[in-house]
C-alpha positions as CSV (number, residue, x, y, z in Angstrom):
1,M,36.8,30.0,8.7
2,R,36.7,30.7,12.9
3,D,34.4,33.4,14.4
4,L,36.7,35.6,16.0
5,I,35.4,38.2,18.4
6,A,37.9,41.4,19.2
7,K,39.0,42.2,22.8
8,P,37.8,43.8,24.6
9,V,34.6,41.5,24.4
10,D,31.0,43.4,23.9
11,A,28.7,41.1,25.4
12,G,25.5,42.1,23.1
13,D,27.8,41.2,20.3
14,A,29.2,38.0,21.9
15,L,25.5,36.9,22.5
16,V,24.3,37.7,18.7
17,R,27.3,35.7,17.6
18,F,26.5,32.7,19.9
19,A,23.0,32.8,18.8
20,N,24.2,32.7,14.9
21,L,26.4,29.6,15.7
22,L,23.5,27.9,17.1
23,E,21.3,28.6,14.5
24,T,23.9,27.4,11.9
25,R,24.0,24.0,14.1
26,A,20.5,23.3,14.2
27,V,20.4,24.2,10.3
28,H,23.0,21.5,9.7
29,V,21.2,19.1,11.7
30,E,17.8,19.9,10.1
31,L,19.7,19.2,6.7
32,R,21.3,16.0,7.7
33,A,17.9,14.9,8.9
34,V,16.5,16.0,5.0
35,N,19.3,14.1,3.4
36,R,18.4,11.0,5.5
37,E,14.6,11.3,4.4
38,L,15.7,12.0,0.9
39,A,17.6,8.8,0.9
40,R,15.1,7.0,2.2
41,Q,12.3,8.2,0.1
42,T,14.9,7.6,-2.9
43,G,15.0,3.6,-2.0
44,Q,11.3,3.5,-1.9
45,F,11.1,5.4,-5.4
46,E,13.3,2.9,-6.8
47,R,11.4,0.2,-6.1
48,F,8.8,1.4,-8.3
49,V,11.0,2.9,-11.2
50,S,14.2,1.3,-12.9
51,G,17.4,3.5,-12.6
52,P,17.2,4.9,-16.2
53,T,13.7,6.0,-15.5
54,A,14.8,8.0,-12.6
55,D,17.4,9.4,-14.6
56,L,15.2,10.6,-17.5
57,I,13.3,12.4,-14.1
58,H,16.0,14.1,-13.3
59,R,17.3,15.2,-16.5
60,H,14.1,16.7,-17.8
61,S,13.2,18.2,-14.1
62,G,10.2,16.2,-13.5
63,I,7.7,14.2,-15.1
64,A,5.4,15.2,-18.1
65,I,3.1,13.4,-20.1
66,G,5.0,13.0,-23.7
67,T,8.7,13.3,-22.3
68,G,10.6,10.9,-23.6
69,E,14.2,10.0,-25.6
70,L,15.1,7.8,-28.4
71,R,17.3,4.8,-26.6
72,S,18.8,1.9,-28.0
73,F,17.9,-0.9,-25.8
74,A,17.7,-4.7,-25.6
75,L,14.2,-6.1,-24.8
76,L,13.3,-9.4,-23.3
77,F,9.3,-10.2,-23.6
78,T,7.9,-13.5,-21.2
79,D,4.5,-14.9,-21.5
80,M,3.1,-17.9,-20.1
81,R,1.6,-20.7,-22.7
82,N,-1.9,-21.8,-22.5
83,F,-2.3,-19.8,-19.2
84,T,-6.1,-19.8,-20.0
85,G,-6.2,-23.6,-19.8
86,L,-4.0,-23.7,-16.7
87,A,-5.9,-21.3,-15.0
88,G,-8.8,-23.3,-15.7
89,S,-7.6,-26.5,-14.2
90,M,-6.6,-25.0,-10.8
91,A,-7.9,-23.4,-8.1
92,P,-7.9,-19.7,-8.1
93,G,-5.2,-19.3,-5.2
94,Q,-2.9,-21.9,-6.6
95,V,-3.1,-19.8,-10.0
96,F,-2.2,-16.6,-8.0
97,R,0.8,-18.3,-6.2
98,L,1.9,-19.9,-9.4
99,L,1.9,-16.5,-11.3
100,A,3.6,-14.7,-8.2
101,D,6.4,-17.1,-7.6
102,S,7.0,-17.2,-11.4
103,L,7.5,-13.5,-11.7
104,Q,9.4,-13.3,-8.7
105,V,12.2,-16.0,-10.1
106,Q,11.9,-13.5,-13.6
107,M,12.2,-10.2,-11.9
108,D,15.3,-11.5,-9.8
109,T,16.9,-12.9,-12.8
110,V,16.3,-9.7,-14.6
111,L,18.2,-7.7,-11.8
112,R,20.8,-9.9,-11.4
113,C,21.7,-9.6,-15.4
114,S,21.5,-5.8,-14.7
115,G,18.3,-5.0,-16.3
116,H,15.3,-3.4,-15.9
117,V,11.6,-4.5,-15.4
118,D,9.4,-2.3,-17.5
119,K,5.8,-4.2,-17.2
120,I,4.5,-6.8,-15.6
121,Y,1.3,-7.8,-17.0
122,G,-0.9,-10.8,-16.4
123,D,1.2,-13.8,-17.0
124,G,4.5,-12.3,-18.3
125,L,6.9,-9.1,-18.0
126,L,8.7,-6.9,-20.4
127,A,12.4,-6.2,-19.5
128,Y,15.0,-3.8,-21.2
129,F,18.6,-4.0,-20.9
130,E,20.9,-1.0,-22.4
131,G,24.7,-0.5,-22.6
132,E,27.7,-1.9,-24.9
133,D,26.9,-5.8,-24.1
134,M,22.9,-5.3,-23.7
135,A,22.2,-7.9,-26.2
136,E,24.2,-10.8,-24.5
137,R,23.3,-9.9,-21.3
138,A,19.3,-10.2,-22.1
139,L,19.8,-13.2,-23.9
140,R,21.9,-14.9,-20.8
141,C,18.8,-13.6,-18.7
142,A,16.4,-15.2,-21.0
143,L,18.2,-18.5,-20.7
144,R,18.6,-18.4,-17.3
145,I,14.7,-17.6,-16.8
146,R,13.8,-20.3,-19.0
147,D,16.0,-23.0,-16.6
148,Q,15.0,-21.2,-13.2
149,V,11.3,-21.2,-13.6
150,S,11.4,-25.0,-13.6
151,G,11.9,-25.0,-9.8
152,V,8.8,-22.5,-9.4
153,G,5.8,-24.9,-8.9
154,P,5.6,-28.2,-6.5
155,S,3.5,-29.9,-8.8
156,M,3.3,-27.6,-12.1
157,T,6.4,-25.9,-14.0
158,P,5.5,-22.7,-15.4
159,P,5.2,-23.1,-19.4
160,V,7.3,-19.7,-20.4
161,G,8.2,-18.7,-23.8
162,I,10.5,-15.7,-24.1
163,G,11.4,-13.3,-27.0
164,V,14.5,-11.2,-26.9
165,H,15.1,-8.4,-29.5
166,V,17.3,-5.1,-30.1
167,G,16.8,-1.9,-31.4
168,R,15.7,1.8,-30.9
169,V,12.6,2.4,-28.8
170,L,11.1,5.7,-27.6
171,F,11.7,5.6,-23.7
172,G,9.4,8.2,-21.8
173,F,6.1,8.9,-20.1
174,L,2.5,8.3,-21.6
175,G,-1.0,8.7,-19.8
176,T,-3.3,11.4,-18.7
177,Q,-2.9,14.2,-16.1
178,D,-4.3,12.0,-13.9
179,R,-2.7,8.7,-14.4
180,M,0.6,8.2,-16.4
181,D,3.3,5.4,-16.4
182,H,6.8,5.2,-17.8
183,T,7.2,2.7,-20.8
184,V,9.2,1.7,-24.0
185,V,7.3,1.8,-27.2
186,G,8.0,1.9,-30.8
187,D,8.3,-1.1,-33.5
188,T,11.1,-2.6,-31.6
189,V,8.9,-3.4,-28.8
190,N,5.9,-4.4,-30.9
191,T,8.2,-7.1,-32.6
192,C,9.8,-8.4,-29.6
193,A,6.1,-8.9,-28.4
194,R,5.5,-10.7,-31.8
195,I,8.7,-13.0,-31.6
196,C,7.7,-14.0,-27.5
197,G,4.3,-15.2,-29.4
198,E,6.2,-17.2,-31.6
199,A,8.3,-19.2,-28.8
200,R,7.1,-22.3,-27.6
201,P,7.1,-23.4,-23.8
202,F,10.8,-22.9,-22.4
203,Q,11.9,-21.9,-25.9
204,V,14.0,-18.6,-26.3
205,V,13.5,-16.8,-29.9
206,T,15.3,-14.2,-31.1
207,T,16.4,-12.5,-34.1
208,E,19.3,-12.1,-36.8
209,D,20.1,-8.5,-35.0
210,V,20.6,-10.4,-31.8
211,R,22.6,-13.1,-33.0
212,A,24.9,-10.6,-35.0
213,A,25.2,-8.4,-31.6
214,V,26.2,-11.6,-29.6
215,G,28.4,-13.0,-32.1
216,E,30.5,-15.8,-30.7
217,A,29.8,-15.5,-26.9
218,P,30.8,-18.2,-24.8
219,G,28.1,-20.8,-23.9
220,I,25.7,-19.5,-26.3
221,R,24.5,-21.1,-29.4
222,F,21.5,-20.6,-32.2
223,R,19.5,-22.8,-33.8
224,A,17.9,-21.4,-37.3
225,L,14.3,-21.5,-37.4
226,G,14.0,-19.9,-40.6
227,P,11.6,-17.0,-42.1
228,V,9.1,-16.6,-40.0
229,A,5.8,-14.2,-40.9
230,L,5.2,-12.0,-37.9
231,K,1.7,-10.2,-37.7
232,G,1.7,-6.6,-38.9
233,K,5.2,-7.5,-40.9
234,A,5.3,-7.0,-44.3
235,Q,8.4,-9.0,-44.8
236,P,9.2,-12.5,-42.6
237,A,11.6,-12.4,-40.1
238,S,14.8,-14.5,-39.8
239,L,14.4,-15.9,-36.2
240,F,16.7,-18.2,-34.3
241,E,16.2,-20.6,-31.1
242,A,18.9,-19.4,-28.4
243,V,20.4,-22.7,-26.6
244,T,23.2,-23.0,-24.1
245,A,26.2,-24.8,-25.7
246,G,26.2,-27.7,-23.3
247,E,22.5,-29.0,-23.8
248,R,22.5,-32.3,-24.7
249,T,18.9,-32.7,-25.1
250,S,16.5,-31.5,-28.0
251,S,13.7,-29.1,-27.0
252,T,11.5,-30.8,-29.3
253,G,10.9,-33.6,-26.9
254,Y,10.4,-31.6,-24.1
255,H,7.7,-29.4,-25.9
256,A,6.0,-32.4,-26.8
257,A,5.8,-33.8,-23.0
258,L,4.8,-30.2,-21.9
259,S,1.8,-30.6,-24.3
260,Q,0.9,-34.0,-22.6
261,S,0.9,-32.2,-19.5
262,V,-1.5,-29.4,-20.6
263,R,-3.7,-32.0,-21.9
264,G,-3.6,-33.7,-18.5
265,E,-1.5,-36.8,-19.9
266,N,1.1,-36.3,-17.5
267,P,-1.1,-35.0,-14.4
268,R,2.2,-34.7,-12.0
269,G,3.1,-31.9,-14.1
270,T,6.8,-32.4,-13.1
271,L,8.5,-31.1,-16.4
272,R,12.1,-30.0,-16.5
273,P,13.9,-28.0,-19.2
274,P,16.4,-30.0,-21.5
275,A,19.6,-30.7,-19.2
276,V,22.7,-28.1,-19.6
277,A,26.0,-28.1,-18.8
278,A,27.0,-26.5,-15.3
279,G,28.2,-22.8,-15.7
280,A,27.5,-23.1,-19.5
281,V,25.5,-19.9,-19.2
């Protein structure tokens, strides 16, 4: 609405209204500057927390210890096999570079598959996926990580094992008044960690729940590993190795070759994953 001044013009009234307009304009300029700063800080904030975490903070009007929600996620654990042995055979700087490069590839792959990295822990990470096709995206992500880490090290390929599981988790904040962190906890998380522990180098191990959720997805196949006793579980779990439909080489020989490399029988360490058909996953 236009700010009209009745005639005849009163000089005092005109000055007051003019001052009000200038003040309003100054407020608008300041608000735009605040919005730009908020956008910048939000961009920085999202480098440290995932979208779902930021949404959780917003919906609960902040962060409080114990704030959490039950959510359905597909989880992905990675872990570098025989890391202690590898670290003992390499200079500290080489170990750090191998870890940094391997984790960068893994994190980039998770983000490209619309996942979120929950934790980086030493030589591996925990990521989660949500949505209708979360199990399939998590599995495709795992297969891509398996293949892409092969190009990380010029002289040593990070021997990464991967576990994928799906289920309900508690998603929220834990810690103390001085330090807290966002995370996922629950039996699904523990089970996924145990499954990752069963995976051999460059092997993606998953569960019947994931296999059922993925179904006949193009380019993905499953090899039954049989019932496996997992630590802390009363009943054996039906586990499967996830592979691409176009794999032409059994992973068994590959794992044997890797074992030779870790023992020093293949000093160049130029191992690569089984061949896969282009575009299969």
